[in-house]
N, C-alpha and C positions, 0 to 999 in steps of 0.2 A: 469752775466746776460745772459739769454737765448735770445740773439739777433735774431737768426734765427726765433724762434717761434714768437717773438714780431713782426718782419717784416712780416712774413707770415700771422699772425692773424689780424694785425692792418693796414697794408699797401699794402699787396699783391704785385703786380708788380710795385707799385709806389715808392718803396724804394729799396735800395741795401745796403748790409753790407759795413762798412767802414774798416774792418779788422784792428782795432786798430789805425786807422789814423783819423785825424781831417779834412781831405779834401776828396773830391770824386774822382772817377776814371778819370773824365774828366779834373782834375786840373793838371797844371804843377807842378811836384813834387810828384805826386802819386807814391808810391813804390809798384810795383806788387809782390815783394818778401816777403813782410810782411804778416803774417797770423793773423787771428783774435785770440783773447784770448779765450781759450776753456771754455765752460760752464761745470763746474764741482762743483755742489753744495756741495757734501760731502767733497771735498778738501777745499773749501772755509770755511765751518763750522769748519773743523779741524784747519785751519790756524788762525781763530778767537779765537778758544779755546787755541791754543798754545801761542798766543800773550797775553792771559789773558784779552781779550777784550769783552767777553760775557757780554751782558747787556749795553755796551757802547752806549751812545746816540749820534746820529748824526742828524744834521738838513740838509734837502734837500730843496732848493728853486727852484721853477719853475716860469716861466713868463706866465701869462694868455694869451692864444691865440698865443703864440710864434711860434708854428708850429702845423699842424693838429694832433689832437688826443693827445695832450700833457697831458691831465688829465689821459688818459689810460696808457700812457708810464710812467708817474710819479708813478701811482699806482702799475704797474707791477714792476718797478725798486725797489720801497720801499719794496714791499712784498718779492721779491727775496733776497734782502739784509737782511731783517729781518729774513729770514730762516737760515742765517748764525749764528745768535745769537746776532747780532748788533740790535739796536733799532733806526730806522729811523723815524723822524717826518717830515712831509711835510708842507711847507708854499707856497701857490700859491699867487703870487704877481702881482700887476699891474706894468707896465713897469718902471715907475719912481722909485718905491721901489726896484725892482729887480736890476736896474742899480746902485742905490746907494750902495746896499750891494755887488753886484758882482764886482764893480769897486773900492773897497777900496784897495788902494795900499800902503798907508803909514804905517810904523811900528806901531803896536798897534791898528790899525783900525780893527773893528770886521768884519769878513767875515763868510759866511756860510761854513759848512763842505763839502757840496756837492751842485752842481747846475746842472740843466738840461738846455742845450742850444743847439744851432745849429751853424754851421759855414757857413758863406757865402763867396763865392769867385766869385763875379759877372763877373770878367774878366778871370775866370778859371785859376788863378795863386795862389799858396799857400802862397804868401808873406803876404797878409792881415791877414789871419787866424794865421799863425805862429807868426807874429809880435804882434798881440793882445794877444795871449794865452801863448807864451813861451819866448819872448824876455824880457830881463831885463827892467822893467818899462812899459811893455805892459799893455794895459787897463785892461785886465782880468788875467794877469799872476799871478800865485800864488808862483812863485819861481824866482830866478835869478842865472844864471850860466854865468859868464862873458865870458868864453871860447866859450860856445855855441852861445851867442849873437854875438861875434866877427866873428865866422864862418858864421852865418846867414847874418850879414851885408856884408861880402865879396861876398856871393852868390847873393845878391840883384843887384850887378853890372853886373852880367852875363846875357846872353841871350840864347835862344834855348835849345839844348840838354845839354849844360854845366849847365844852370840854373836848368833844371829838375833834373839832377843828383845831383847837390848841395843840392837841397831841399829834395831829396830822402835820402840823407845821414843824 
């Protein structure tokens, strides 16, 4: 995804790149050493071909009014992924529908392949976002790594620079 062009054309100076992270620069745990994923459409297309996934259908859900210009972001995202040879269909949902699909965590529950969302960290600490998205049993977690969750839980008890470094790791 060409994030820079998306930010420049849709948000100007009202947004900044996340550099592959789910928290913003002002959050405890932001890692300044991480770099954004490169925008390389030819390589993406090659990888889809090598995986034998050309024509594979994916569903993308987005939540109506979730953040400014979500319809444009959703369209841009789907169009750029479609250029790789994958076939993205978009479903724009009201909040209750989006929450139901996005928060399916039991084995066998149907989930979407992709979803657009945003992270909030009203106290400027990465813990809420990381717990929801990555911890075993997190509200929107799509995976479970017991070792990662145990390391995360240990960092929760830290403060100051130790907490920030723990979240960065």
